[in-house]
Backbone as a printed PyTorch tensor [residue, N CA C, xyz], in Angstrom:
tensor([[[ -96.1310,   65.3570,   44.7550],
         [ -97.5810,   65.3470,   44.5970],
         [ -97.9890,   64.5370,   43.3890]],

        [[ -97.3010,   64.7510,   42.2840],
         [ -97.7150,   64.0830,   41.0650],
         [ -97.5580,   62.5750,   41.1760]],

        [[ -96.5230,   62.1220,   41.8480],
         [ -96.3360,   60.6760,   41.9740],
         [ -97.3660,   60.0460,   42.8990]],

        [[ -98.0150,   60.8580,   43.7570],
         [ -98.9960,   60.3180,   44.6880],
         [-100.3820,   60.2060,   44.0750]],

        [[-100.6760,   61.0130,   43.0930],
         [-102.0250,   61.0350,   42.5450],
         [-102.5450,   59.6830,   42.0870]],

        [[-101.7640,   58.8840,   41.3430],
         [-102.3130,   57.6000,   40.9000],
         [-102.7820,   56.7140,   42.0360]],

        [[-102.1130,   56.7470,   43.1680],
         [-102.4990,   55.8860,   44.2800],
         [-103.8660,   56.2920,   44.8290]],

        [[-104.1550,   57.5800,   44.8470],
         [-105.4320,   58.0380,   45.3610],
         [-106.5260,   57.9340,   44.3150]],

        [[-106.1850,   58.1000,   43.0440],
         [-107.1830,   58.1560,   41.9890],
         [-107.4640,   56.8180,   41.3490]],

        [[-106.5820,   55.8630,   41.5130],
         [-106.7100,   54.6090,   40.7850],
         [-108.0310,   53.9180,   41.0800]],

        [[-108.4260,   53.8750,   42.3540],
         [-109.6730,   53.2110,   42.7040],
         [-110.8530,   54.0020,   42.1670]],

        [[-110.7710,   55.3160,   42.2050],
         [-111.8130,   56.1650,   41.6360],
         [-112.0040,   55.8610,   40.1590]],

        [[-110.9250,   55.7490,   39.4220],
         [-110.9980,   55.4620,   38.0080],
         [-111.4240,   54.0210,   37.7660]],

        [[-111.0150,   53.1520,   38.6610],
         [-111.4470,   51.7630,   38.5650],
         [-112.9620,   51.6690,   38.6190]],

        [[-113.5600,   52.4230,   39.5270],
         [-115.0130,   52.4060,   39.6500],
         [-115.6480,   52.8980,   38.3620]],

        [[-115.1460,   53.9900,   37.7940],
         [-115.6880,   54.5050,   36.5430],
         [-115.4990,   53.5010,   35.4150]],

        [[-114.4160,   52.7490,   35.4630],
         [-114.1250,   51.8290,   34.3680],
         [-114.9320,   50.5380,   34.4580]],

        [[-115.2140,   50.0800,   35.6710],
         [-115.7530,   48.7410,   35.8150],
         [-117.0170,   48.6200,   36.6500]],

        [[-117.4590,   49.7010,   37.2540],
         [-118.6020,   49.5890,   38.1580],
         [-119.8370,   49.0550,   37.4570]],

        [[-120.0570,   49.4750,   36.2380],
         [-121.2760,   49.0770,   35.5420],
         [-121.2870,   47.5970,   35.2050]],

        [[-120.1160,   46.9960,   35.1760],
         [-120.0230,   45.5990,   34.7870],
         [-120.7330,   44.6920,   35.7730]],

        [[-120.5720,   44.9880,   37.0820],
         [-121.1720,   44.1180,   38.0770],
         [-121.9040,   44.9060,   39.1670]],

        [[-122.3080,   46.1080,   38.8590],
         [-123.0500,   46.8900,   39.8470],
         [-124.3470,   46.1740,   40.1930]],

        [[-124.6350,   46.1200,   41.4630],
         [-125.8550,   45.4510,   41.8810],
         [-127.0570,   46.2790,   41.4460]],

        [[-128.1570,   45.6070,   41.1620],
         [-129.3490,   46.2880,   40.7110],
         [-129.9470,   47.0690,   41.8860]],

        [[-129.9370,   48.3900,   41.7550],
         [-130.4640,   49.2430,   42.8030],
         [-131.2340,   50.3940,   42.1740]],

        [[-132.1830,   50.9400,   42.9310],
         [-132.8660,   52.1520,   42.5000],
         [-132.0000,   53.3260,   42.9410]],

        [[-131.3120,   53.9390,   41.9890],
         [-130.3430,   54.9670,   42.3100],
         [-130.9620,   56.3600,   42.2250]],

        [[-130.5390,   57.2300,   43.1300],
         [-130.9500,   58.6200,   43.0950],
         [-130.0350,   59.4020,   42.1590]],

        [[-130.4060,   60.6400,   41.8530],
         [-129.7100,   61.4290,   40.8360],
         [-128.1890,   61.4990,   41.0260]],

        [[-127.6580,   61.7860,   42.2160],
         [-126.1960,   61.8390,   42.3600],
         [-125.5280,   60.4920,   42.0790]],

        [[-126.1780,   59.4140,   42.5140],
         [-125.6240,   58.0810,   42.2700],
         [-125.6440,   57.7420,   40.7870]],

        [[-126.6780,   58.1980,   40.0960],
         [-126.7870,   57.9000,   38.6690],
         [-125.7050,   58.5870,   37.8520]],

        [[-125.1640,   59.6990,   38.3460],
         [-124.0600,   60.3670,   37.6530],
         [-122.8620,   59.4320,   37.5600]],

        [[-122.5380,   58.7790,   38.6760],
         [-121.4180,   57.8390,   38.7070],
         [-121.7200,   56.6250,   37.8450]],

        [[-122.9410,   56.1060,   37.9540],
         [-123.3080,   54.9170,   37.2050],
         [-123.3190,   55.1820,   35.6930]],

        [[-123.8330,   56.3330,   35.2910],
         [-123.9030,   56.6650,   33.8670],
         [-122.5160,   56.7570,   33.2550]],

        [[-121.6030,   57.4180,   33.9710],
         [-120.2280,   57.5350,   33.4730],
         [-119.5830,   56.1600,   33.3540]],

        [[-119.8940,   55.2770,   34.2880],
         [-119.3420,   53.9210,   34.2600],
         [-119.7930,   53.1730,   33.0120]],

        [[-121.0760,   53.2580,   32.7120],
         [-121.6270,   52.5340,   31.5660],
         [-121.0440,   53.0530,   30.2620]],

        [[-120.9610,   54.3880,   30.1350],
         [-120.4300,   54.9750,   28.9070],
         [-118.9810,   54.5700,   28.6810]],

        [[-118.2020,   54.5610,   29.7570],
         [-116.7940,   54.2060,   29.6150],
         [-116.6260,   52.7270,   29.3140]],

        [[-117.4490,   51.9050,   29.9410],
         [-117.3740,   50.4730,   29.6780],
         [-117.6730,   50.1800,   28.2090]],

        [[-118.6570,   50.8650,   27.6480],
         [-118.9710,   50.6920,   26.2340],
         [-117.8000,   51.1350,   25.3530]],

        [[-117.1680,   52.2230,   25.7310],
         [-116.0400,   52.7310,   24.9550],
         [-114.8700,   51.7500,   24.9690]],

        [[-114.6820,   51.0950,   26.0880],
         [-113.5510,   50.1730,   26.2230],
         [-113.7330,   48.8860,   25.4220]],

        [[-114.9280,   48.6840,   24.8690],
         [-115.1410,   47.5130,   24.0210],
         [-114.3810,   47.6270,   22.7030]],

        [[-113.9860,   48.8440,   22.3520],
         [-113.1760,   49.0610,   21.1560],
         [-111.7290,   48.7270,   21.4920]],

        [[-111.1650,   47.6380,   20.9600],
         [-109.8030,   47.2130,   21.3390],
         [-108.7200,   48.2210,   20.9870]],

        [[-108.9860,   49.0770,   20.0090],
         [-107.9600,   50.0560,   19.6150],
         [-107.9780,   51.2980,   20.4950]],

        [[-109.0480,   51.4560,   21.2580],
         [-109.2040,   52.6720,   22.0510],
         [-108.0880,   52.8400,   23.0850]],

        [[-107.8070,   51.7800,   23.8400],
         [-106.8210,   51.8650,   24.9170],
         [-105.3960,   52.0580,   24.4130]],

        [[-105.1870,   51.9290,   23.1030],
         [-103.8450,   52.0820,   22.5450],
         [-103.6370,   53.4720,   21.9400]],

        [[-104.6710,   54.2720,   21.9060],
         [-104.5880,   55.5900,   21.2780],
         [-104.6260,   56.6560,   22.3700]],

        [[-103.4570,   57.1620,   22.7650],
         [-103.3870,   58.0640,   23.9090],
         [-104.1270,   59.3850,   23.6580]],

        [[-104.0950,   59.8710,   22.4290],
         [-104.7990,   61.1160,   22.1400],
         [-106.3080,   60.9180,   22.2460]],

        [[-106.7740,   59.7950,   21.7620],
         [-108.2010,   59.4890,   21.8330],
         [-108.6450,   59.3000,   23.2820]],

        [[-107.8160,   58.6400,   24.0580],
         [-108.1290,   58.4140,   25.4690],
         [-108.2450,   59.7400,   26.2170]],

        [[-107.2470,   60.5870,   26.0490],
         [-107.2450,   61.8570,   26.7760],
         [-108.4090,   62.7430,   26.3320]],

        [[-108.6990,   62.7250,   25.0440],
         [-109.8220,   63.5120,   24.5400],
         [-111.1370,   63.0040,   25.1140]],

        [[-111.2830,   61.6810,   25.1850],
         [-112.5090,   61.0960,   25.7130],
         [-112.6750,   61.4410,   27.1960]],

        [[-111.6050,   61.3010,   27.9550],
         [-111.6550,   61.6130,   29.3830],
         [-112.0470,   63.0710,   29.6010]],

        [[-111.4270,   63.9420,   28.8310],
         [-111.6780,   65.3710,   28.9560],
         [-113.1270,   65.7070,   28.6050]],

        [[-113.6450,   65.0890,   27.5670],
         [-114.9730,   65.4380,   27.0530],
         [-116.1140,   64.6900,   27.7370]],

        [[-115.8580,   63.4560,   28.1930],
         [-116.9470,   62.6210,   28.6870],
         [-116.9340,   62.3770,   30.2040]],

        [[-115.7450,   62.3360,   30.7990],
         [-115.6470,   62.0280,   32.2260],
         [-115.6180,   63.2900,   33.0800]],

        [[-114.7780,   64.2360,   32.7070],
         [-114.5860,   65.3890,   33.5800],
         [-115.7270,   66.3920,   33.6080]],

        [[-116.6610,   66.3740,   32.6610],
         [-117.8630,   67.1820,   32.8740],
         [-118.6470,   66.7570,   34.1160]],

        [[-118.3940,   65.5550,   34.6110],
         [-119.0400,   65.0920,   35.8510],
         [-118.2670,   65.5480,   37.0940]],

        [[-117.1520,   66.2420,   36.9010],
         [-116.3070,   66.6950,   38.0060],
         [-116.3190,   68.2180,   38.0590]],

        [[-116.5460,   68.7780,   39.2410],
         [-116.4820,   70.2270,   39.4220],
         [-115.0270,   70.6080,   39.6680]],

        [[-114.2860,   70.8010,   38.5790],
         [-112.8480,   71.0660,   38.6920],
         [-112.5690,   72.4250,   39.3210]],

        [[-113.5080,   73.3580,   39.1890],
         [-113.2940,   74.6790,   39.7910],
         [-113.3300,   74.5830,   41.3070]],

        [[-114.3880,   73.9760,   41.8340],
         [-114.4940,   73.8200,   43.2840],
         [-113.3810,   72.9350,   43.8140]],

        [[-113.0760,   71.8570,   43.1060],
         [-112.0010,   70.9770,   43.5320],
         [-110.6770,   71.7300,   43.6160]],

        [[-110.3760,   72.5200,   42.6010],
         [-109.1250,   73.2810,   42.5790],
         [-109.0810,   74.2940,   43.7160]],

        [[-110.1980,   74.9810,   43.9540],
         [-110.2480,   75.9780,   45.0290],
         [-110.0070,   75.3340,   46.3850]],

        [[-110.6150,   74.1850,   46.6130],
         [-110.4550,   73.5070,   47.8970],
         [-109.0600,   72.9150,   48.0550]],

        [[-108.4650,   72.4540,   46.9490],
         [-107.1060,   71.9210,   47.0220],
         [-106.1130,   73.0150,   47.3950]],

        [[-106.2760,   74.1930,   46.8160],
         [-105.3370,   75.2860,   47.1140],
         [-105.6170,   75.9520,   48.4590]],

        [[-106.8560,   75.8790,   48.9360],
         [-107.1810,   76.4650,   50.2300],
         [-106.8960,   77.9560,   50.2820]],

        [[-106.1250,   78.3900,   51.2610],
         [-105.8440,   79.8120,   51.4430],
         [-105.0960,   80.4010,   50.2510]],

        [[-104.3540,   79.5930,   49.5330],
         [-103.6180,   80.0930,   48.3720],
         [-104.5700,   80.4550,   47.2320]],

        [[-105.7320,   79.8230,   47.1930],
         [-106.7280,   80.1580,   46.1720],
         [-107.2350,   81.5850,   46.3830]],

        [[-107.4910,   81.9300,   47.6240],
         [-108.0230,   83.2530,   47.9360],
         [-107.0060,   84.3560,   47.6360]],

        [[-105.7400,   84.0220,   47.7250],
         [-104.6830,   85.0060,   47.4700],
         [-104.3280,   85.0930,   45.9820]],

        [[-104.7210,   84.0910,   45.2170],
         [-104.3440,   84.0370,   43.8010],
         [-105.1680,   85.0240,   42.9790]],

        [[-104.5670,   85.4990,   41.8920],
         [-105.2950,   86.3540,   40.9600],
         [-106.2630,   85.4960,   40.1470]],

        [[-107.2000,   86.1380,   39.4670],
         [-108.1450,   85.4110,   38.6270],
         [-107.4110,   84.6130,   37.5560]],

        [[-106.3680,   85.2030,   36.9980],
         [-105.5910,   84.5120,   35.9650],
         [-104.8870,   83.2910,   36.5470]],

        [[-104.2980,   83.4440,   37.7350],
         [-103.6310,   82.3100,   38.3780],
         [-104.6250,   81.2040,   38.6950]],

        [[-105.8210,   81.5760,   39.1230],
         [-106.8540,   80.5740,   39.3940],
         [-107.2020,   79.7940,   38.1390]],

        [[-107.3900,   80.5110,   37.0390],
         [-107.7200,   79.8450,   35.7720],
         [-106.5770,   78.9440,   35.3170]],

        [[-105.3440,   79.4100,   35.4700],
         [-104.1810,   78.6220,   35.0560],
         [-104.0390,   77.3740,   35.9070]],

        [[-104.3070,   77.5040,   37.2160],
         [-104.2010,   76.3300,   38.0870],
         [-105.2900,   75.3180,   37.7690]],

        [[-106.5160,   75.8000,   37.5550],
         [-107.6100,   74.8840,   37.1960],
         [-107.2260,   74.0880,   35.9690]],

        [[-106.7090,   74.7830,   34.9490],
         [-106.3380,   74.1260,   33.6920],
         [-105.2250,   73.0940,   33.9240]],

        [[-104.1840,   73.4820,   34.6800],
         [-103.0480,   72.5880,   34.9140],
         [-103.4300,   71.4020,   35.7900]],

        [[-104.2350,   71.6560,   36.8290],
         [-104.6290,   70.5840,   37.7320],
         [-105.5480,   69.5940,   37.0210]],

        [[-106.4830,   70.1160,   36.2400],
         [-107.3680,   69.2390,   35.4850],
         [-106.5620,   68.3690,   34.5190]],

        [[-105.5860,   68.9620,   33.8330],
         [-104.7870,   68.1900,   32.8890],
         [-103.9870,   67.1110,   33.6020]],

        [[-103.5210,   67.4180,   34.8020],
         [-102.8130,   66.4210,   35.6000],
         [-103.7290,   65.2390,   35.8990]],

        [[-104.9870,   65.5300,   36.2610],
         [-105.9440,   64.4640,   36.5330],
         [-106.2580,   63.6650,   35.2710]],

        [[-106.3980,   64.3560,   34.1500],
         [-106.6600,   63.6720,   32.8780],
         [-105.5140,   62.7350,   32.5320]],

        [[-104.2820,   63.2180,   32.6580],
         [-103.1160,   62.3800,   32.3540],
         [-103.0340,   61.1820,   33.2890]],

        [[-103.3680,   61.4060,   34.5610],
         [-103.3510,   60.3140,   35.5320],
         [-104.3970,   59.2650,   35.1790]],

        [[-105.5840,   59.7380,   34.8520],
         [-106.6820,   58.8420,   34.4760],
         [-106.2990,   58.0440,   33.2350]],

        [[-105.7130,   58.7120,   32.2410],
         [-105.3240,   58.0350,   31.0010],
         [-104.3340,   56.9070,   31.2720]],

        [[-103.4510,   57.1240,   32.2240],
         [-102.4400,   56.1140,   32.5330],
         [-103.0500,   54.8460,   33.1000]],

        [[-104.2200,   54.9500,   33.7260],
         [-104.8290,   53.7760,   34.3500],
         [-105.5050,   52.8600,   33.3350]],

        [[-105.6200,   53.2970,   32.0930],
         [-106.3060,   52.4730,   31.1060],
         [-105.5500,   51.1900,   30.7810]],

        [[-104.2640,   51.1260,   31.0960],
         [-103.5130,   49.8990,   30.8380],
         [-103.6540,   48.9030,   31.9700]],

        [[-104.3180,   49.3210,   33.0850],
         [-104.5240,   48.4120,   34.2030],
         [-105.6220,   47.4120,   33.8440]],

        [[-105.5320,   46.2320,   34.4080],
         [-106.5530,   45.2020,   34.1890],
         [-107.1740,   44.8440,   35.5340]],

        [[-108.4890,   44.9600,   35.6180],
         [-109.1950,   44.6410,   36.8430],
         [-110.3180,   43.6600,   36.5430]],

        [[-110.5730,   42.7940,   37.4830],
         [-111.5940,   41.7790,   37.2560],
         [-112.4190,   41.5670,   38.5250]],

        [[-113.6730,   41.1820,   38.3110],
         [-114.5330,   40.7220,   39.3950],
         [-114.7560,   41.7590,   40.4850]],

        [[-114.9270,   43.0160,   40.0730],
         [-115.2650,   44.0570,   41.0240],
         [-116.7720,   44.2540,   41.0690]],

        [[-117.2670,   44.5370,   42.2480],
         [-118.6810,   44.8300,   42.4290],
         [-118.8120,   46.1040,   43.2390]],

        [[-119.7230,   46.9780,   42.8340],
         [-119.9470,   48.2150,   43.5770],
         [-121.3410,   48.2120,   44.1800]],

        [[-121.4310,   48.6540,   45.4130],
         [-122.7380,   48.8230,   46.0670],
         [-122.8620,   50.2860,   46.4880]],

        [[-123.9980,   50.8660,   46.1340],
         [-124.2990,   52.2200,   46.5800],
         [-125.0650,   52.1310,   47.8880]],

        [[-124.5420,   52.7360,   48.9400],
         [-125.2200,   52.7160,   50.2260],
         [-126.4740,   53.5940,   50.1690]],

        [[-127.4610,   53.3120,   51.0270],
         [-128.6990,   54.1000,   51.0220],
         [-128.4210,   55.5980,   51.1260]],

        [[-129.1760,   56.3640,   50.3470],
         [-128.9570,   57.8030,   50.2770],
         [-130.2720,   58.5340,   50.4940]],

        [[-130.2680,   59.4950,   51.4000],
         [-131.4280,   60.3480,   51.6200],
         [-131.1610,   61.6950,   50.9550]],

        [[-132.0250,   62.0690,   50.0390],
         [-131.8380,   63.3020,   49.2740],
         [-133.1080,   64.1410,   49.3250]],

        [[-132.9710,   65.3540,   49.8760],
         [-134.0900,   66.2850,   49.9320],
         [-134.0190,   67.2440,   48.7440]],

        [[-135.1500,   67.7860,   48.3830],
         [-135.1950,   68.7250,   47.2630],
         [-134.3270,   69.9540,   47.5180]],

        [[-134.1340,   70.2920,   48.7870],
         [-133.3610,   71.4880,   49.1430],
         [-131.8500,   71.2320,   49.2000]],

        [[-131.4340,   69.9810,   49.1060],
         [-130.0130,   69.6500,   49.2120],
         [-129.2240,   70.1850,   48.0200]],

        [[-128.1120,   70.8510,   48.3170],
         [-127.2070,   71.3450,   47.2820],
         [-125.8800,   70.5820,   47.2840]],

        [[-125.6160,   69.9050,   48.3920],
         [-124.4280,   69.0640,   48.4980],
         [-124.8530,   67.7260,   49.0870]],

        [[-124.1560,   66.6710,   48.7090],
         [-124.5050,   65.3380,   49.1810],
         [-123.2680,   64.4630,   49.2040]],

        [[-123.2670,   63.4680,   50.0640],
         [-122.1730,   62.5090,   50.1280],
         [-122.6980,   61.1600,   49.6580]],

        [[-122.1780,   60.6870,   48.5440],
         [-122.5670,   59.3910,   47.9960],
         [-121.5690,   58.3450,   48.4900]],

        [[-122.0700,   57.4020,   49.2750],
         [-121.2030,   56.3850,   49.8610],
         [-121.3020,   55.0870,   49.0610]],

        [[-120.1440,   54.5130,   48.7670],
         [-120.1160,   53.2510,   48.0330],
         [-119.1610,   52.2810,   48.7110]],

        [[-119.3480,   51.0210,   48.3860],
         [-118.4310,   49.9820,   48.8240],
         [-118.0250,   49.1730,   47.5910]],

        [[-116.7380,   48.9170,   47.4740],
         [-116.2100,   48.1540,   46.3490],
         [-115.7520,   46.7980,   46.8690]],

        [[-116.2040,   45.7490,   46.1940],
         [-115.8800,   44.3920,   46.6210],
         [-115.0730,   43.6840,   45.5370]],

        [[-114.0430,   42.9790,   45.9700],
         [-113.2830,   42.1130,   45.0780],
         [-112.9370,   40.8420,   45.8420]],

        [[-113.1770,   39.7150,   45.1980],
         [-112.9540,   38.4300,   45.8430],
         [-111.5060,   38.3060,   46.3100]],

        [[-111.3400,   37.9150,   47.5690],
         [-110.0110,   37.6890,   48.1190],
         [-109.3100,   38.9320,   48.6230]],

        [[-109.9920,   40.1010,   48.5520],
         [-109.3760,   41.3440,   49.0070],
         [-110.3220,   42.0750,   49.9440]],

        [[-109.7730,   42.9080,   50.8180],
         [-110.6420,   43.6670,   51.7270],
         [-111.5660,   44.5970,   50.9530]],

        [[-112.7590,   44.8400,   51.5030],
         [-113.6730,   45.7960,   50.8880],
         [-113.0500,   47.1930,   50.9280]],

        [[-113.3970,   48.0120,   49.9600],
         [-112.8900,   49.3750,   49.8870],
         [-114.0380,   50.3630,   50.0260]],

        [[-113.8760,   51.2970,   50.9360],
         [-114.9010,   52.3200,   51.1760],
         [-114.5460,   53.5780,   50.3840]],

        [[-115.4380,   53.9980,   49.5020],
         [-115.2300,   55.2070,   48.7130],
         [-116.4500,   56.1040,   48.8520]],

        [[-116.2140,   57.3460,   49.2710],
         [-117.2810,   58.3240,   49.3970],
         [-117.0420,   59.4620,   48.4140]],

        [[-118.0930,   59.8530,   47.6890],
         [-118.0010,   60.9310,   46.7110],
         [-118.7280,   62.1620,   47.2450]],

        [[-118.0220,   63.2610,   47.3820],
         [-118.6470,   64.5290,   47.7400],
         [-119.1390,   65.1800,   46.4560]],

        [[-120.4410,   65.5130,   46.4230],
         [-121.0270,   66.0300,   45.1960],
         [-121.7850,   67.3190,   45.4760]],

        [[-121.8210,   68.1870,   44.4730],
         [-122.4840,   69.4840,   44.5830],
         [-123.4400,   69.6550,   43.4080]],

        [[-124.5520,   70.3270,   43.6520],
         [-125.5410,   70.5670,   42.6050],
         [-125.2310,   71.8850,   41.9120]],

        [[-124.9480,   71.7970,   40.6000],
         [-124.6100,   72.9730,   39.8100],
         [-125.5800,   73.0770,   38.6360]],

        [[-126.4050,   74.1150,   38.6340],
         [-127.3400,   74.3530,   37.5390],
         [-128.1490,   73.0920,   37.2030]],

        [[-128.6130,   72.4420,   38.2540],
         [-129.4580,   71.2740,   38.0750],
         [-128.7140,   69.9740,   37.8200]],

        [[-127.3780,   69.9950,   37.8520],
         [-126.5810,   68.7920,   37.5980],
         [-125.6640,   68.5090,   38.7920]],

        [[-125.5980,   67.2260,   39.1840],
         [-124.7240,   66.8210,   40.2840],
         [-123.3190,   66.5520,   39.7530]],

        [[-122.3340,   67.1380,   40.4460],
         [-120.9470,   66.9790,   40.0360],
         [-120.0880,   66.5710,   41.2290]],

        [[-119.0590,   65.7760,   40.9550],
         [-118.1280,   65.3260,   41.9940],
         [-117.0700,   66.3980,   42.2280]],

        [[-116.7940,   66.7140,   43.4900],
         [-115.7140,   67.6580,   43.7720],
         [-114.6720,   67.0970,   44.7460]],

        [[-114.9470,   65.9340,   45.3040],
         [-113.9440,   65.2820,   46.1550],
         [-114.3090,   63.8200,   46.2750]],

        [[-113.3270,   63.0100,   46.5950],
         [-113.5970,   61.6250,   46.9200],
         [-112.6970,   61.2330,   48.0770]],

        [[-113.2240,   60.3610,   48.9040],
         [-112.4890,   59.8940,   50.0720],
         [-112.3940,   58.3770,   50.0030]],

        [[-111.1650,   57.8730,   49.9650],
         [-110.9200,   56.4350,   49.9030],
         [-110.3900,   55.9760,   51.2510]],

        [[-111.1780,   55.1470,   51.9250],
         [-110.7950,   54.6390,   53.2500],
         [-110.3650,   55.7770,   54.1810]],

        [[-111.1480,   56.8550,   54.1570],
         [-110.8950,   57.9740,   55.0580],
         [-109.8930,   58.9830,   54.5620]],

        [[-109.2950,   58.7530,   53.4030],
         [-108.2940,   59.6730,   52.8700],
         [-108.9310,   60.5180,   51.7680]],

        [[-109.0110,   61.8180,   52.0100],
         [-109.6200,   62.7440,   51.0630],
         [-108.6110,   63.1850,   50.0160]],

        [[-109.0330,   63.1430,   48.7540],
         [-108.1820,   63.6300,   47.6730],
         [-107.8440,   65.0990,   47.8690]],

        [[-108.8330,   65.8850,   48.2670],
         [-108.6170,   67.3210,   48.4460],
         [-107.6590,   67.6030,   49.5980]],

        [[-107.9550,   67.0300,   50.7570],
         [-107.1430,   67.3260,   51.9430],
         [-105.7070,   66.8600,   51.7620]],

        [[-105.5290,   65.6530,   51.2260],
         [-104.1680,   65.1360,   51.0660],
         [-103.3710,   65.9900,   50.0860]],

        [[-103.9990,   66.4170,   48.9970],
         [-103.2880,   67.2210,   48.0140],
         [-103.1570,   68.6770,   48.4300]],

        [[-104.0550,   69.1530,   49.2910],
         [-103.8990,   70.5070,   49.8240],
         [-102.6110,   70.6080,   50.6250]],

        [[-102.3350,   69.5900,   51.4130],
         [-101.1020,   69.5770,   52.1930],
         [ -99.8810,   69.5630,   51.2860]],

        [[ -99.9310,   68.7280,   50.2610],
         [ -98.7810,   68.5920,   49.3700],
         [ -98.5780,   69.8530,   48.5370]],

        [[ -99.6620,   70.4210,   48.0170],
         [ -99.5340,   71.6500,   47.2450],
         [ -99.0320,   72.7910,   48.1260]],

        [[ -99.4840,   72.8200,   49.3760],
         [ -99.0010,   73.8400,   50.2980],
         [ -97.5080,   73.7670,   50.4750]],

        [[ -96.9820,   72.5590,   50.5880],
         [ -95.5340,   72.3840,   50.7250],
         [ -94.8130,   72.7780,   49.4430]],

        [[ -95.4090,   72.4650,   48.3050],
         [ -94.8080,   72.8240,   47.0290],
         [ -94.7340,   74.3460,   46.8640]],

        [[ -95.8070,   75.0290,   47.2360],
         [ -95.8340,   76.4860,   47.1220],
         [ -94.8300,   77.1170,   48.0720]],

        [[ -94.7600,   76.5820,   49.2830],
         [ -93.7980,   77.0970,   50.2570],
         [ -92.3690,   76.8780,   49.7820]],

        [[ -92.1350,   75.6880,   49.1980],
         [ -90.7880,   75.3760,   48.7370],
         [ -90.3610,   76.1770,   47.5350]],

        [[ -91.2790,   76.4170,   46.6180],
         [ -90.9350,   77.1400,   45.3870],
         [ -91.0070,   78.6470,   45.5720]],

        [[ -91.7800,   79.0770,   46.5680],
         [ -91.8720,   80.5050,   46.8390],
         [ -93.0980,   81.1780,   46.2530]],

        [[ -93.8110,   80.5260,   45.3530],
         [ -94.9980,   81.1470,   44.7790],
         [ -95.8790,   80.1190,   44.0840]],

        [[ -97.1580,   80.4500,   43.9920],
         [ -98.0980,   79.6100,   43.2660],
         [ -97.7580,   79.5990,   41.7860]],

        [[ -97.3070,   80.7210,   41.2800],
         [ -96.9790,   80.8180,   39.8590],
         [ -95.9290,   79.7890,   39.4550]],

        [[ -94.9310,   79.5960,   40.2820],
         [ -93.8780,   78.6180,   39.9680],
         [ -94.4250,   77.1870,   39.9910]],

        [[ -95.3450,   76.9130,   40.9050],
         [ -95.9570,   75.5880,   40.9660],
         [ -96.7800,   75.3410,   39.7090]],

        [[ -97.5120,   76.3470,   39.2690],
         [ -98.2950,   76.2230,   38.0320],
         [ -97.3810,   75.9500,   36.8500]],

        [[ -96.2620,   76.6480,   36.7960],
         [ -95.3040,   76.4340,   35.7080],
         [ -94.7570,   75.0090,   35.7370]],

        [[ -94.4960,   74.4940,   36.9380],
         [ -94.0010,   73.1270,   37.0760],
         [ -95.0490,   72.1160,   36.6190]],

        [[ -96.2860,   72.3320,   37.0330],
         [ -97.3640,   71.4390,   36.6220],
         [ -97.5470,   71.4540,   35.1070]],

        [[ -97.5100,   72.6430,   34.5380],
         [ -97.6910,   72.7790,   33.0910],
         [ -96.5990,   72.0440,   32.3350]],

        [[ -95.3550,   72.1810,   32.8020],
         [ -94.2310,   71.5090,   32.1480],
         [ -94.3650,   69.9950,   32.2540]],

        [[ -94.7690,   69.5010,   33.4100],
         [ -94.9280,   68.0610,   33.5970],
         [ -96.0860,   67.5270,   32.7550]],

        [[ -97.1460,   68.3090,   32.6420],
         [ -98.2770,   67.8940,   31.8110],
         [ -97.8710,   67.7840,   30.3450]],

        [[ -97.0860,   68.7260,   29.8750],
         [ -96.6280,   68.6830,   28.4910],
         [ -95.7740,   67.4500,   28.2440]],

        [[ -94.9100,   67.1320,   29.2060],
         [ -94.0520,   65.9560,   29.0720],
         [ -94.8960,   64.6810,   29.0680]],

        [[ -95.9250,   64.6450,   29.9100],
         [ -96.7780,   63.4570,   29.9910],
         [ -97.5770,   63.2670,   28.7170]],

        [[ -98.0240,   64.3680,   28.1200],
         [ -98.8470,   64.2740,   26.9120],
         [ -98.0400,   63.7880,   25.7190]],

        [[ -96.7220,   63.9440,   25.7590],
         [ -95.8710,   63.5060,   24.6590],
         [ -95.3660,   62.0840,   24.8410]],

        [[ -95.4380,   61.5850,   26.0770],
         [ -94.9160,   60.2510,   26.3420],
         [ -95.9760,   59.2020,   26.1610]],

        [[ -95.5870,   57.9510,   25.8520],
         [ -96.5720,   56.8800,   25.7020],
         [ -97.2900,   56.6350,   27.0250]],

        [[ -98.5040,   56.1550,   26.9410],
         [ -99.2540,   55.8010,   28.1630],
         [ -98.6810,   54.5330,   28.7420]],

        [[ -98.2870,   54.5940,   29.9930],
         [ -97.7170,   53.4200,   30.6490],
         [ -98.5390,   53.1180,   31.8860]],

        [[ -98.2750,   51.9810,   32.4480],
         [ -99.0300,   51.5590,   33.6280],
         [ -98.7890,   52.5070,   34.7750]],

        [[ -99.8390,   52.9310,   35.4390],
         [ -99.7280,   53.8450,   36.5740],
         [ -99.0270,   53.1550,   37.7280]],

        [[ -98.1790,   53.9020,   38.4760],
         [ -97.4830,   53.2980,   39.6090],
         [ -98.4140,   52.9950,   40.7540]]])
């Protein structure tokens, strides 16, 4: 599972890193502006040449500035599926913490990637005042490469729109990882052991230098 995350998340992080650079001028609705705002803030941060070389600073920034836009609780619950309902409150909290840290470490690793000439288009969005969930559809363009379709599933929490899933070319982060986590739990015999494995891998990642994501 851990080796697969960068492949699914890389484009998501690419959008956050570079979307503001060449995003087409559009009148964006509130859910779309969440993605755009995070893009602009991160792009400004990356202007500091020393930032990408400081792994502690990178991870702290991601944790404090990027992931507040992500509903990690809902994402974690949907990733675990039936195992979430069977887990104790403590196990749920431990999994949320470990899974979020895994995402933070994955995101941090992508900072050494170099991307150029990307353009993002937000597809038309209809949003009613009563909507609590919405699907934000985007298209990513790069010269000489096929267009990439990315859809963000978002939920309204206390007046703020948050991302809880993303689908890249029809592949859902939640669904794909639910299958993998299910196999991990079945293989190890318990959710607790999977949490322990994730925690150990996160600790190892936090001590190692940031390298290019696979």
